[in-house]
Structures are given as C-alpha cells and as structure tokens.
N, C-alpha and C positions, 0 to 999 in steps of 0.2 A: 504494500499499500504506500503510495507516495505521500509526501507531507502536504501537498497542496490541497487535496480534498478535505482532510480532517482539519487543516488550518482554516479553510473556508467555512467549515461547519462551526468551528469555534468562534470565528469573527461574526458569522451570521447569528449565532446564539447570543453573543455579546451585544450586538446591535438590537436584536429582538427583545432582550431582557435587561437592557441598560438601566432603565428606571427601577426595575425590580431589584437589580443588584445594588443600586445606590440605596434604596430603602432597606435592603437586607444589611448592608454595612452600617447604615445610620442607626438602625434599631439594635444592632449587635455591638461590636467592639467599640465603635466611635461614640455611642450614645453618652457615655459618662465622661468622655474627654473633650469632645468638640461638637461642631455643628454639622449640618447637612452638606455644607460646601466641602468639608474635609472628606466626606464619603464620596462626593463626586470626584474629587481629586484622586482618591485611591482607585476608583473604578477606571478613571481616565488613564492613570499610570499603567494599570493592568492591560487596558486596551492597547496603548502604544507599545507595550512590551510584546504582546501577542502579534501585533502587526509587524514589528521588527524581527521577531523570530519565534516560530511556534515551538511548543514543547517537543522533546525528543520522542515521546510516546503519545499516541492518540488516546485521549480520555474516553472511557466508555460512556460516561454521561456528561456531556459538555456543560450543562447548567450547574450540576453539582461541582464539577471541576472549577468553574468560574467563581462560584460562591466560596469555595475553599480558598482559592488563590486570593480573592478580594479580602476575605476575612483575615487571612494571615498577613497580607500587606497592610491592612488597617491596624492590626495589632502592632506590627513592627513600627509603623509610622507613629502611633500613639506613644509607644515606649520611647521612641527617639525624641519626640517632642517633650515627653515627660523628663527625660534625662537632660535635655537642653534647658528646660525651665529650672531644673535643680541646679545646673551649672550657673545660670544667670542669677538665681537667688543666692547661691553661694558667693558669687562675685559681689553682689550688692551688700553682703554682710561682712566682707573683708574689712579689716581695720584700715584706716587711712594712714598707713605707715609711710608710704612714699609721698603722700601729699598731706601736709598738715592742714588743720582746719582753716588756717589763714590763706590757703591757696585760692586762687581765683576759680570761680565756677567753671569757666571754660577749660581750665587745666584739669579739674576734677572730672568733667564730662569726657575729655579726651582720654584720660586714664581709664575710666570705666568702659569706654568704647574699646580700648585696646584689650582690656581684660575680657570683654565679651568675645572679641575676635580670638583671643587665646583659648577661651572655653570652647569655641567652635572648632578650633584646630585640634584640641585634645579629644573632643567628641568624635572627630573624623578619623581618629586612629583606629586600627583594627582592635577588636575587643581585648585580646590578651595583652597586646602592647599598651593599650589604654589603661588596663587594670594595673599593670606593673608601673607605668608612668605615674598614675595617680597615687598609688600606694607609696611610692618612694618620694616623688617630688612634692606632693601636696600633704601627705600624711606623715612623712618622715620615717616610714618603715624601712628597716635595714634590708639590704639586698639579700642576705642570708635568710632572713625571716620570710621575705617574699618568696624565695625559692622553695622553702619548706611548705609554706601555706598553699602555693599553687602546684606543688609537685613537679617543679622544673629545676634545672641546674642553675647555679649562680651565673655561669657563662651566658645562659639563655636570658636571665634577668638583665645582665649587662647589655646584651644585644638589643633587647626590647627598649631599654633606657636610651641607648644610643640612637636607635631608629626613631623612637618617639621624640627625642629632643631634636634630631635633624629634621624630621617631618614637621614638627611644630614651628621650628625656625623658618623653614621654607614656606610653609603655609602663611605664617604671619607676615613674612616679607612680601609674599604675593598679594595678600589681602590689603596690606597697607599701601603697597604700590598701586593697586587698582583704585584705591580711594584717594590717591595722590598725597598720602601722608608719608613722612619719613620715620624711620625707626628710632 
C-alpha cells in the first residue's frame, strides 16, 4: 500500500472532522489550561505536520488516530506553557542583586527581559540536558550528586553542562541580536 492513499484519507478525515477535533481538544486536555484558540492551534499544528509528512504506518481508524495525536500534542503544549510560566514566575521572584532598587526602571525592565530570554533558552534545551543544567546552575547541586540522582556518569553530567551552557550562550546571543540588543 502506498503512502498517498492513506495520507489522503487522513487529510480528508482531518478536514471533515476539524471542528470536532477542536472541540475534543478544548473539552479535554486544554480545558483547564487555556482557551479554544489554543485547541485550534494544536489541531492546526497536527494538520500541517500531516500534510508535511504522513505517519510511517497507516492508522486503522483515522479519526481515533487524529484524536490521539491532537490530545497528546495539546498535553505537550500545555506542559510546555506551564513550564514556561514557571520559569517566568521564577525570574520575577529573583532578588535584584544585579540591579539595586535605585536602578532606573528601564534598566530593570531590560534585565528582566534578558532573564526571560535566558529562561526561554534553558527551556529549549533537551530534557536531560535541561535537568542537569538547572540542577547545577540554578540549584547548586554538585555534579557528583546529579550523576547519582539521574543514574549517569559524572562525565555525562559535565557534557550536559557544557552543551547546555554553549547552547544557552548561542541562543541568547541570537535572540539579543535579533532584537538589536547587545550582550
């Protein structure tokens, strides 16, 4: 069986049941986190992914497959937004060590924006790398303790720290450059 027929069946099912899928996502995983627009975005993301490349195996029940994919995507999206909100909240509660209370509001805003960009950079790290980076850099956990806790070697912890640091530096530089800011 070629991939074109079942791909066409999936896309047709998606078009036919688009609003139903949006309602399904909105009533399900997104209901407690967001609004109907997020449900639409999730279904749209699934739609563009299916158009870009069909799954390797044809689903037996296209609508059930689409519901499952949309639900999983919505849960992932909600979790990601939740983690991002936690980072932003954490940034807002940081003490103003780098900027005394007498600092100008513009300087404080600039520093908070940079911290938000850093939070985004950390959030974009692969999960294991992010865990190691956060445990060591933010919580001050020793590398040996991280290795024991995660069941990995100290060398792997060092590798994740190096990759995380390099990735955050590059991401920050790119984001700041895109905004026209200097480091």
